[in-house]
C-alpha positions as CSV (number, residue, x, y, z in Angstrom):
1,M,0.0,0.0,0.0
2,K,2.9,2.4,0.7
3,A,4.3,1.8,-2.8
4,F,0.9,2.7,-4.3
5,I,0.6,5.9,-2.4
6,A,4.2,6.9,-3.3
7,A,3.4,6.2,-6.9
8,V,0.3,8.3,-6.8
9,I,2.2,11.2,-5.2
10,C,5.0,10.9,-7.7
11,A,2.6,10.9,-10.6
12,A,0.8,14.0,-9.3
13,A,4.1,15.8,-8.8
14,I,5.3,14.9,-12.3
15,G,2.0,16.1,-13.7
16,V,2.1,19.4,-11.9
17,G,5.7,20.0,-12.9
18,A,5.0,19.2,-16.5
19,S,2.0,21.5,-16.5
20,Y,4.1,24.3,-15.1
21,V,6.9,23.8,-17.6
22,L,4.5,23.7,-20.5
23,H,2.7,26.8,-19.3
24,V,5.9,28.8,-19.1
25,Q,7.1,27.7,-22.5
26,Q,3.9,28.4,-24.3
27,E,3.7,31.4,-26.6
28,T,0.8,32.9,-28.5
29,V,0.7,32.5,-32.3
30,D,1.5,36.1,-33.0
31,V,4.7,35.9,-31.0
32,A,5.7,32.4,-32.1
33,F,5.3,32.8,-35.8
34,S,6.3,36.5,-36.3
35,T,9.1,37.1,-38.8
36,S,10.0,40.1,-41.0
37,E,8.0,38.6,-43.9
38,T,4.8,37.7,-42.2
39,R,2.4,39.7,-40.2
40,V,-0.1,37.9,-38.0
41,G,-2.7,40.1,-36.4
42,D,-4.4,39.8,-33.1
43,P,-5.6,36.2,-32.8
44,G,-8.8,37.4,-31.1
45,H,-10.3,38.7,-34.3
46,N,-12.5,36.6,-36.6
47,L,-11.1,36.5,-40.1
48,V,-14.2,34.9,-41.7
49,G,-17.5,36.7,-42.3
50,M,-19.0,39.8,-43.6
51,N,-16.9,42.2,-41.5
C-alpha cells in the first residue's frame, strides 16, 4: 500500500511539474510565428465573415 501511495504522489508531482513547464514555454501564435516577412494580427479577431 505504501508503494501505491508513493506512486500516486510521484505521478501527481510529475503532472504538476510538466503542467508548469508547458505553461511557461507556451507562446501565442502572433509571437511564435512572427518574422519580418509575415504579419499575424491579433488572434482574437475573426477572419471569416461579412466584416
